[in-house]
KOLLUMZA-594464 format. One record per residue (C-alpha): residue number from 1; residue in one letter; x, y, z. Coordinates in nm, 4 decimals. Last residue first. Example, Ala and Ser with C-alpha at 12.3 -4.5 7.8 and 13.67 -1.06 7.14 Angstrom:
<sites>
k  r  X  Y  Z
2  s  1.3670  -0.1060  0.7140
1  a  1.2300  -0.4500  0.7800
</sites>
This chain:
<sites>
k  r  X  Y  Z
541  y  11.0351  2.8474  16.8602
540  k  11.1876  3.1358  16.6884
539  c  11.1740  3.3671  16.3765
538  e  11.3420  3.6908  16.4273
537  f  11.1906  4.0333  16.3994
536  s  11.3719  4.3844  16.4087
535  d  11.4740  4.3065  16.0721
534  a  11.1158  4.3439  15.9574
533  s  11.1520  4.6876  16.0320
532  n  10.8511  4.8882  16.1641
531  p  10.9107  4.7927  16.5093
530  d  11.2907  4.9829  16.4550
529  g  11.5093  4.8115  16.7396
528  g  11.4640  4.4957  16.9607
527  i  11.4166  4.1518  16.9106
526  y  11.0445  4.1109  16.8302
525  v  10.9486  3.7536  16.7828
524  g  10.8128  3.6159  16.4337
523  q  10.6742  3.2774  16.5609
522  q  10.7774  2.9409  16.4665
521  p  10.5446  2.6367  16.5182
520  y  10.4652  2.7217  16.2278
519  p  10.6610  2.8656  15.9005
518  c  10.7353  3.2265  16.0063
517  l  10.6114  3.5589  15.8916
516  k  10.8512  3.8356  15.9403
515  r  10.6630  4.1959  15.9863
514  q  10.6814  4.4980  15.7679
513  f  10.5524  4.8410  15.8463
512  e  10.3975  5.1498  15.6917
511  i  10.5209  5.0756  15.3501
510  g  10.4641  5.3545  15.0824
509  l  10.1881  5.5972  14.9747
508  r  10.2076  5.4188  14.6228
507  r  10.1619  5.0763  14.7485
506  d  9.8099  5.1827  14.8862
505  n  9.6625  4.9999  15.2054
504  q  9.6034  5.3181  15.3652
503  v  9.9744  5.3200  15.4205
502  y  10.0813  4.9772  15.3120
501  k  10.1399  4.6992  15.5563
500  s  10.4090  4.4256  15.4277
499  g  10.4731  4.0737  15.5107
498  i  10.8065  3.9160  15.4768
497  i  10.8096  3.5268  15.4544
496  v  11.0366  3.3172  15.6132
495  d  11.2042  2.9539  15.5817
494  p  11.0384  2.9034  15.2630
493  a  11.1763  2.5712  15.1285
492  i  11.4418  2.5548  14.8352
491  d  11.3794  2.2574  14.6445
490  n  11.4564  2.4315  14.3155
489  e  11.1263  2.3902  14.1253
488  v  10.8613  2.3226  14.4020
487  w  11.0079  2.5337  14.6723
486  d  11.1186  2.8007  14.4366
485  m  10.7372  2.8056  14.3138
484  l  10.5992  2.8079  14.6506
483  a  10.8137  3.1335  14.7562
482  l  10.7333  3.2930  14.4190
481  i  10.3674  3.2493  14.5328
480  m  10.4161  3.3529  14.8741
479  d  10.5922  3.6752  14.7521
478  h  10.8237  3.8874  14.9971
477  k  11.1221  3.6377  15.0665
476  r  11.0572  3.4610  14.7198
475  d  11.0996  3.7851  14.5170
474  f  10.8990  4.0719  14.3801
473  v  10.9117  4.3315  14.6829
472  a  10.6516  4.4818  14.8633
471  s  10.3882  4.2004  14.7448
470  a  10.0383  4.3113  14.6699
469  s  10.1579  4.2528  14.2963
468  t  10.0938  4.5246  14.0422
467  g  9.7741  4.5536  13.8568
466  n  9.7272  4.9101  13.8911
465  l  9.4462  4.8929  14.1574
464  s  9.5995  5.1591  14.3746
463  n  9.4054  4.9740  14.6493
462  d  9.6194  4.6988  14.6902
461  r  9.5406  4.3411  14.5786
460  q  9.5700  4.0081  14.7760
459  g  9.3424  3.7601  14.5911
458  p  9.5579  3.4699  14.6474
457  g  9.8541  3.5577  14.8629
456  g  10.1422  3.7775  14.7332
455  f  10.2532  3.8886  15.0875
454  n  10.0112  4.1977  15.1816
453  y  9.9258  4.1088  15.5438
452  a  10.1346  4.2938  15.7571
451  a  9.8660  4.2914  16.0220
450  t  9.6052  4.5323  16.1508
449  g  9.3232  4.3906  15.9449
448  g  9.3006  4.2912  15.5799
447  s  9.3895  3.9820  15.3904
446  c  9.2613  3.5899  15.3569
445  h  8.9798  3.6700  15.6492
444  n  9.1613  3.8961  15.9073
443  m  9.5044  3.9415  15.9554
442  g  9.6454  4.0345  16.3102
441  p  9.9126  3.7700  16.2992
440  v  9.9517  3.5837  15.9932
439  l  10.0137  3.2033  16.0989
438  f  10.2495  3.0146  15.8217
437  m  10.1863  2.6503  15.7584
436  r  10.4488  2.4271  15.5949
435  y  10.4075  2.0876  15.3985
434  a  10.6599  1.9316  15.1592
433  n  11.0109  1.9334  15.3695
432  d  10.8113  2.0323  15.6398
431  l  10.6862  1.6871  15.7331
430  d  11.0492  1.5696  15.7842
429  e  10.9772  1.4522  16.1418
428  p  10.7055  1.2268  16.0208
427  y  10.3946  1.2305  16.3239
426  g  10.2561  0.9163  16.1810
425  l  10.0697  1.0241  15.8705
424  s  9.7447  1.0815  15.9843
423  e  9.8552  1.2464  16.3027
422  r  10.0647  1.4950  16.1042
421  v  9.7880  1.5828  15.8667
420  h  9.5285  1.6178  16.1876
419  e  9.7928  1.8711  16.3079
418  y  9.7789  2.0717  15.9941
417  y  9.4187  2.0227  15.9923
416  w  9.3503  2.1816  16.3065
415  l  9.5779  2.4631  16.2978
414  t  9.3856  2.5460  15.9772
413  s  9.0597  2.5430  16.1728
412  g  9.2069  2.7217  16.4889
411  s  9.2313  3.0328  16.2320
410  p  8.8452  3.0741  16.3007
409  i  8.6749  3.1034  15.9697
408  l  8.5033  3.4209  15.9067
407  t  8.6798  3.7153  16.1065
406  d  9.0449  3.5589  16.0724
405  a  9.2202  3.7205  16.3503
404  m  9.5141  3.4964  16.3518
403  g  9.4953  3.4928  15.9709
402  v  9.5714  3.1888  15.8002
401  y  9.8470  3.0488  15.5882
400  t  9.9043  2.7062  15.3818
399  l  10.1906  2.5917  15.1693
398  l  10.1641  2.2404  15.0277
397  k  10.4707  2.1091  14.8002
396  g  10.4166  1.8410  14.5464
395  r  10.5736  1.4777  14.4527
394  k  10.5464  1.2695  14.7662
393  l  10.3287  1.5108  14.9308
392  y  10.0287  1.4413  14.6990
391  p  10.0510  1.0377  14.7720
390  a  10.1247  1.1054  15.1353
389  i  9.7946  1.3231  15.1827
388  y  9.6670  1.0945  15.4857
387  g  9.4610  1.3864  15.6632
386  d  9.1792  1.3656  15.4482
385  i  8.9778  1.6520  15.5687
384  a  8.8555  1.8187  15.2322
383  n  8.4789  1.8308  15.2922
382  t  8.2449  1.8718  14.9995
381  r  8.1354  1.5122  14.9670
380  d  7.8572  1.5065  15.1826
379  i  7.6868  1.1985  15.3043
378  e  7.7808  1.0836  15.6166
377  d  7.9285  1.4267  15.7855
376  a  7.5959  1.5657  15.6694
375  l  7.3736  1.3125  15.8620
374  p  7.6119  1.3626  16.1534
373  l  7.5582  1.7441  16.1416
372  l  7.1568  1.7452  16.0636
371  k  7.0898  1.4710  16.3419
370  d  7.2561  1.5422  16.6774
369  e  7.4091  1.8682  16.6364
368  l  7.1270  2.0198  16.4374
367  e  6.8307  1.8718  16.5951
366  s  6.9952  1.9495  16.9469
365  r  7.0482  2.3221  16.8638
364  s  6.7180  2.3726  16.7177
363  a  6.6750  2.3972  16.3356
362  n  6.5699  2.6638  16.1090
361  f  6.6218  2.7126  15.7642
360  t  6.4204  2.9643  15.5409
359  t  6.2987  2.8307  15.2245
358  i  6.3614  2.8631  14.8516
357  e  6.1967  2.5492  14.6951
356  t  6.3041  2.1914  14.6930
355  k  6.4089  2.1164  15.0279
354  n  6.6903  1.8366  15.0158
353  l  6.7310  1.8465  15.3840
352  i  7.1097  1.7852  15.3485
351  q  7.2099  1.9794  15.0251
350  y  6.9187  2.2449  15.0318
349  e  6.8500  2.3364  15.3978
348  f  7.1751  2.2247  15.5522
347  f  7.4094  2.3884  15.2746
346  d  7.1556  2.6871  15.2574
345  p  7.1772  2.7685  15.6507
344  a  7.5564  2.7642  15.6415
343  p  7.6470  2.9279  15.2940
342  g  7.4280  3.2317  15.3618
341  y  7.6201  3.3452  15.6836
340  p  7.4133  3.3268  15.9855
339  v  7.2734  3.6800  16.1015
338  g  7.3158  3.7273  16.4613
337  n  7.6419  3.9515  16.3963
336  v  7.9142  3.6922  16.4121
335  s  8.0872  3.7692  16.1003
334  f  8.3440  4.0260  16.2064
333  a  8.3893  4.2126  15.8855
332  p  8.3505  4.5470  16.0943
331  s  8.7016  4.4170  16.2666
330  a  8.6692  4.5051  16.6412
329  e  8.6032  4.1694  16.7165
328  a  8.9071  3.9895  16.5596
327  g  9.1454  4.0061  16.8671
326  p  9.0470  3.7111  17.0903
325  e  9.0708  3.3577  16.8677
324  f  8.7018  3.2489  16.7215
323  g  8.6083  2.9113  16.8285
322  p  8.7300  2.5792  16.7131
321  f  8.4746  2.3103  16.5661
320  l  8.2799  2.0037  16.7106
319  w  8.4458  1.9063  17.0289
318  e  8.2252  1.6596  17.2325
317  g  8.0598  1.7964  17.5396
316  t  7.7850  1.4735  17.4959
315  s  7.4524  1.6646  17.4652
314  e  7.5595  2.0167  17.3776
313  r  7.7877  1.8990  17.1118
312  t  8.0901  2.1463  17.1302
311  r  8.1578  2.4589  16.9580
310  n  8.5198  2.5995  17.1145
309  s  8.5020  2.9099  17.3151
308  w  8.5648  3.2690  17.1899
307  i  8.2381  3.3185  17.0911
306  e  8.1147  3.1672  17.4335
305  y  8.3071  3.4488  17.6162
304  m  8.1697  3.7022  17.3971
303  t  7.8175  3.5935  17.4976
302  d  7.9124  3.5870  17.8536
301  a  8.0175  3.9434  17.8155
300  q  7.6887  4.0224  17.6710
299  e  7.4705  3.8729  17.9381
298  k  7.6933  4.0617  18.2104
297  i  7.5960  4.4033  18.0553
296  l  7.8132  4.6000  17.8763
295  c  7.9757  4.9345  17.8699
294  g  8.0891  5.2471  17.6994
293  d  7.7091  5.3081  17.5771
292  q  7.4390  5.1949  17.8457
291  k  7.3148  4.8808  17.9721
290  a  7.1697  4.9251  18.3011
289  g  7.3731  4.9119  18.6573
288  a  7.7356  4.8945  18.6980
287  c  7.8240  4.8110  18.3584
286  v  8.0587  4.5401  18.2721
285  l  8.3507  4.6599  18.0951
284  s  8.6299  4.5860  18.3755
283  s  8.4620  4.2245  18.4043
282  l  8.5808  4.1529  18.0323
281  d  8.8724  3.9341  18.1086
280  p  9.0891  3.8210  17.8154
279  k  9.2903  3.5010  17.8049
278  c  9.5578  3.5892  17.4919
277  l  9.7983  3.2904  17.4796
276  r  9.5804  3.1402  17.1955
275  p  9.5893  3.5188  17.0503
274  d  9.9693  3.4431  16.9271
273  l  10.1175  3.7968  16.7898
272  i  9.8332  4.0248  16.8948
271  i  9.8902  4.3149  16.6834
270  g  9.8248  4.7103  16.7733
269  d  10.2049  4.7664  16.8063
268  k  10.2874  4.7654  17.1762
267  l  10.5721  4.5320  17.1797
266  g  10.6885  4.2458  17.4209
265  d  10.5095  3.9738  17.2939
264  l  10.2335  4.0066  17.5724
263  e  10.2023  4.3484  17.4877
262  d  9.8715  4.3337  17.2938
261  c  9.7048  4.1035  17.5288
260  q  9.5198  4.3213  17.7861
259  s  9.4719  4.6515  17.5932
258  l  9.4252  4.4692  17.2921
257  v  9.1180  4.2754  17.4332
256  e  8.9897  4.5763  17.5821
255  q  9.0061  4.7909  17.2373
254  g  8.8221  4.4885  17.0665
253  i  8.5579  4.4493  17.3516
252  l  8.4614  4.8292  17.2757
251  a  8.4374  4.7530  16.9044
250  y  8.2461  4.4670  16.9564
249  d  7.9926  4.6374  17.1506
248  a  7.9737  4.9057  16.8862
247  p  7.9160  4.6401  16.6459
246  a  7.6153  4.4828  16.8285
245  l  7.6441  4.2024  17.0708
244  f  7.3237  4.0567  17.1830
243  g  7.3285  3.9161  17.5480
242  t  6.9320  4.0138  17.5910
241  s  6.8439  3.8827  17.2717
240  n  6.7419  4.1160  16.9719
239  l  6.9624  3.8922  16.7303
238  v  7.0830  3.5788  16.8747
237  n  7.4710  3.5917  16.9391
236  i  7.4783  3.2086  17.0921
235  y  7.2107  2.9954  16.9489
234  a  7.1428  3.1470  16.5691
233  n  7.4681  3.3336  16.5451
232  v  7.7293  3.0767  16.7013
231  a  7.5139  2.8174  16.5691
230  y  7.4885  2.8954  16.1983
229  t  7.8605  2.9663  16.1254
228  a  7.9485  2.6476  16.3472
227  y  7.7376  2.4087  16.1410
226  n  7.8750  2.5319  15.8366
225  l  8.2463  2.5139  15.9422
224  h  8.1517  2.1673  16.0547
223  t  8.0188  2.0400  15.7278
222  w  8.2798  2.2395  15.5095
221  w  8.5758  2.0974  15.7065
220  q  8.8242  2.2297  15.4578
219  a  8.7217  2.6058  15.4408
218  a  9.0744  2.7020  15.3839
217  a  9.2380  3.0284  15.5494
216  g  9.4823  3.0550  15.2751
215  a  9.5616  2.7288  15.0134
214  l  9.8942  2.7597  14.7913
213  t  9.9133  2.3960  14.6464
212  g  10.2330  2.2929  14.4259
211  d  10.2700  2.0421  14.1808
210  f  9.9076  2.0265  14.0790
209  d  9.6808  1.7671  13.9224
208  e  9.8512  1.4446  14.0280
207  p  9.7364  1.4286  14.3685
206  y  9.3606  1.3796  14.2525
205  q  9.1194  1.3131  14.5537
204  q  9.3631  1.4585  14.8246
203  l  9.5484  1.7118  14.6019
202  d  9.1616  1.8285  14.4741
201  r  9.0009  1.8693  14.8326
200  l  9.2989  2.0631  14.9409
199  g  9.2827  2.3067  14.6431
198  q  8.9075  2.3466  14.6616
197  k  8.9346  2.4052  15.0407
196  g  9.1587  2.6716  14.9844
195  g  8.9433  2.8522  14.7248
194  s  8.6653  2.7972  14.9776
193  s  8.8762  3.0580  15.1723
192  c  9.1742  3.1249  14.9838
191  g  9.3046  2.9685  14.6461
190  f  9.6299  2.9383  14.4490
189  w  9.6915  2.5995  14.2455
188  y  9.9998  2.5408  14.0608
187  s  10.1259  2.3246  13.7903
186  t  10.4714  2.2887  13.6239
185  s  10.6728  2.2281  13.3093
184  p  10.3620  2.3357  13.1234
183  k  10.3132  2.1153  12.8153
182  d  10.4048  2.2491  12.4603
181  s  10.2747  2.2983  12.1325
180  y  10.1556  2.6765  12.2816
179  f  9.8082  2.6695  12.2050
178  l  9.7497  2.2589  12.1925
177  e  9.9434  2.2420  12.5000
176  i  9.7729  2.4900  12.6758
175  i  9.4307  2.3712  12.6074
174  q  9.5355  2.0233  12.7069
173  k  9.6459  2.1489  13.0452
172  s  9.3318  2.3429  13.0726
171  y  9.1393  2.0159  13.0132
170  v  9.2699  1.8590  13.3165
169  a  9.2614  2.1243  13.5647
168  t  8.9367  2.2237  13.4608
167  l  8.8095  1.8576  13.4987
166  h  8.9643  1.8514  13.8707
165  v  8.7930  2.1790  13.9853
164  a  8.4999  2.1144  13.8348
163  r  8.4544  1.7915  13.9850
162  d  8.5311  1.8777  14.3294
161  q  8.2270  1.9571  14.5443
160  f  8.0837  2.2234  14.3150
159  d  8.0624  1.9892  14.0307
158  r  7.9129  1.7303  14.2334
157  v  7.6646  2.0232  14.3748
156  v  7.5437  2.0535  14.0106
155  e  7.5101  1.6654  13.9463
154  p  7.2619  1.6874  14.2709
153  a  7.0540  1.9793  14.1429
152  s  6.6975  1.9623  14.3086
151  i  6.8240  2.2719  14.5019
150  a  7.1815  2.3198  14.5294
149  f  7.2191  2.6597  14.3335
148  t  7.0188  2.8247  14.6342
147  g  7.3478  2.8262  14.8190
146  d  7.4059  3.1841  14.7985
145  g  7.6562  3.3889  14.9945
144  s  7.9688  3.3824  14.7661
143  t  7.7224  3.4817  14.4738
142  g  7.6194  3.2509  14.1948
141  n  7.6488  3.1139  13.8521
140  h  7.7003  2.7264  13.8742
139  g  7.9356  2.4287  13.8238
138  a  8.2443  2.4987  13.9936
137  d  8.2628  2.8570  13.8117
136  t  8.5862  2.7412  13.7003
135  s  8.9221  2.9279  13.6740
134  a  9.2698  2.8918  13.4615
133  v  9.5938  3.0897  13.4351
132  a  9.8706  3.0391  13.1883
131  f  10.1284  3.2157  13.3924
130  g  10.3240  3.5025  13.3396
129  y  10.3951  3.6076  13.7061
128  n  10.2698  3.9491  13.7392
127  k  9.9856  3.9870  13.4811
126  i  9.8727  3.6179  13.4449
125  p  9.8710  3.5214  13.7932
124  g  9.7706  3.8493  13.9177
123  w  9.4755  3.8912  13.6937
122  m  9.2996  3.5286  13.7420
121  d  9.2080  3.6879  14.0823
120  p  8.9862  3.9061  13.9356
119  y  8.8391  3.6848  13.6681
118  n  8.7133  3.4139  13.9003
117  v  8.5064  3.2268  13.6551
116  g  8.1483  3.1912  13.8280
115  g  8.0110  3.0268  14.1159
114  a  8.0597  3.1553  14.4866
113  d  7.9185  2.9344  14.7374
112  g  8.1963  3.0753  14.9631
111  g  8.4896  3.2003  14.7343
110  n  8.6413  3.0810  14.4191
109  g  8.9935  2.9184  14.3468
108  v  9.2894  2.9890  14.1069
107  m  9.4494  2.7673  13.8628
106  a  9.8164  2.7887  13.7420
105  f  10.0142  2.6578  13.4424
104  r  10.3736  2.7165  13.3799
103  g  10.6188  2.8102  13.0876
102  n  10.6428  3.1434  13.1884
101  w  10.4422  3.2937  12.9043
100  s  10.5206  3.6436  12.8442
99  d  10.4190  3.6916  12.4565
98  t  10.0990  3.5238  12.4066
97  p  9.9913  3.4814  12.7551
96  l  9.7242  3.2319  12.7977
95  w  9.3921  3.2577  12.9677
94  v  9.1828  2.9654  13.0565
93  e  8.8138  2.9770  13.0881
92  f  8.5919  2.7248  13.2723
91  q  8.2354  2.6727  13.2926
90  t  8.0772  2.3606  13.4369
89  k  7.7635  2.1544  13.2715
88  s  7.5089  1.9642  13.4537
87  s  7.1556  1.7838  13.4047
86  n  7.2665  1.5007  13.1703
85  s  7.6244  1.4986  13.2885
84  t  7.9293  1.6833  13.3295
83  h  7.8787  1.8781  13.0062
82  v  8.1966  2.1026  13.0073
81  y  8.1545  2.4488  12.8990
80  a  8.4321  2.6566  12.7286
79  g  8.6650  2.9658  12.7302
78  f  8.9706  3.0541  12.5695
77  r  9.1170  3.4008  12.6056
76  c  9.4482  3.4657  12.4295
75  f  9.6663  3.7197  12.5853
74  a  9.8467  4.0259  12.5475
73  p  9.9304  4.1603  12.9031
72  l  9.6519  4.2684  13.1090
71  h  9.6198  4.6333  13.2481
70  p  9.2913  4.6136  13.4223
69  v  9.0455  4.3559  13.5492
68  p  8.6812  4.4739  13.5994
67  t  8.5111  4.3081  13.8739
66  n  8.2259  4.0895  13.7823
65  y  8.3158  3.7966  13.9829
64  g  8.0021  3.6091  14.1703
63  v  7.7212  3.7688  13.9331
62  i  7.8342  3.6135  13.6098
61  a  7.6080  3.8551  13.3930
60  t  7.7503  3.8371  13.0678
59  p  7.9825  4.1683  12.9234
58  e  8.2918  4.0169  13.1012
57  t  8.5201  4.3321  13.1728
56  f  8.8772  4.3340  13.0701
55  n  9.0901  4.6497  13.0681
54  t  9.3081  4.5389  12.7879
53  g  9.6758  4.6657  12.8106
52  e  9.8403  4.4230  12.5897
51  p  9.6214  4.3076  12.2939
50  y  9.3304  4.0338  12.3306
49  d  9.3049  3.7343  12.1150
48  q  8.9754  3.5356  12.1104
47  a  8.8532  3.1807  12.1766
46  v  8.5160  3.1958  12.3158
45  y  8.2023  3.0074  12.3668
44  v  8.3553  2.6304  12.3214
43  e  8.1159  2.3284  12.4107
42  l  8.3379  2.0327  12.5253
41  s  8.1857  1.7172  12.6170
40  a  8.5170  1.5082  12.5106
39  l  8.8462  1.6874  12.4478
38  h  9.0791  1.6389  12.1664
37  k  8.8220  1.7411  11.8617
36  p  8.6830  1.9718  12.0807
35  a  8.9872  2.2046  12.1188
34  t  9.0981  2.1963  11.7894
33  e  8.7810  2.3754  11.6286
32  w  8.7300  2.6926  11.8183
31  l  9.1290  2.6490  11.9382
30  s  9.2098  2.7664  11.5847
29  a  9.1165  3.1382  11.7019
28  c  9.3886  3.1341  11.9446
27  r  9.6485  2.9887  11.7127
26  a  9.5243  3.2650  11.4550
25  s  9.5473  3.5344  11.6946
24  s  9.9213  3.4232  11.8066
23  t  9.9949  3.4190  11.4462
22  p  10.0552  3.1247  11.2450
21  a  10.4161  3.0358  11.1433
20  a  10.4477  3.0757  10.7846
19  a  10.6770  3.3479  10.8009
18  a  10.8877  3.1863  11.0668
17  v  10.9339  2.8720  10.8220
16  g  10.9874  3.0734  10.5372
15  a  11.2761  3.2626  10.7237
14  l  11.3882  2.9000  10.8721
13  a  11.4269  2.7894  10.4796
12  l  11.6327  3.1144  10.4063
11  m  11.8477  3.0691  10.6857
10  l  11.9253  2.7188  10.5979
9  p  11.9755  2.7693  10.2034
8  q  12.2270  3.0504  10.3243
7  l  12.4079  2.8157  10.5883
6  l  12.5928  2.5924  10.3472
5  l  12.7397  2.9153  10.1391
4  g  12.8806  3.0670  10.4556
3  a  13.0173  2.7111  10.5672
2  f  13.1927  2.6896  10.2248
1  m  13.3359  3.0498  10.2760
</sites>
């Protein structure tokens, strides 16, 4: 009886506190005033509540990421500019779930030269996992293939290199604490391509920013990648040259490569398990006479052999960058088409030569290899190739992956960085306690291809566009983000990831087949049984 009498006033008091607690809408709106008081150089442009089920479209002209984002949970959208210098500012947004926050923070990356808040990639982390998720425009508004943002703008370039990512991470955590009155328990980075590079650059420069990093197909060696991307199109597969390879020629070569190398692993499944073991012979495709459909002339075969070869300095033979692996040629997305991808020529034109107006980059091979590339290596700060990452690995976990049929960044680049880290750290036997790499046979750049490429990687979405995860089962065995979270928070390292290939890349149509993806140097080897089942594969050295 006495206990009940004592509890009554307490219950009434708690009810009063609950009634007085501000709504999520009020807490969100209050960020207009509270955020600038706590964070320097901040210019807020939005602090708005959105109801559950919102189909979000950014009304302003963010050219890099203007794809609609459907079926969102209830969230507070906070956006601001950070003035990073007298001539630059970076935009960022953090989306804060109002009813479904998992207590954690995640940040997603960009692609290529793209500038803009990456709304499409913020979708998965907030909807599927409950993260408070952030993204930055990296200091500018532009598409992935446009590097003109750098014209006469060195401070904007600094934002692009690493400043925007770091400041967004720091500021977003503060916004989260202001909104929830609680700090995030853990922080994660998710990015592929340039997004992978951003994540690696940040952990090398600011190891305290994130506890877990998921970096796919990372463009970490930015200077040499841009060199190789330009060189392979300007000096090897030269447009209108005798040896030029058109899409129809690539399709022909792709079929031949598959016929020679598909069954090297004992299974004919349209996937080359390890293209490093594939040494194609194109002599059977060479025409007996003049060029015609269904065959190549010798000069075209030589072009393909060159594309598969490593990029080397012509004057010395020094290795500069890996070549493409056999197996990606048949993809329509294959980037060796005689036209260098925009970031490559723009990088040398506007960030190395410092041209002050839009021009067309043109350099001889010797000029590029012997003058411009060494200069780029000396002055550029975009590279993320520091192999000594012990400060990060002492507290965080790094998970990388790459498609072995990558059509834009050769898979050997990811392999090179892994070995570079091993060497820089003195070949530690326990490296896999904090750093693991997964190779995905048959996958193109970040996703796509003939592979079982749906495993919850950054930006992976199935064609049904229903806002669900690209992983077939929402658990740590099928979803790389959940695997990373379990590793960071419970010290359970990912020993296998099961990737899925959907019928017509649509989850609603069912699973076509699954494969086991294994931590390097293991591979998912076929051991017999149904080739469409992951149970028929085993991770082996």
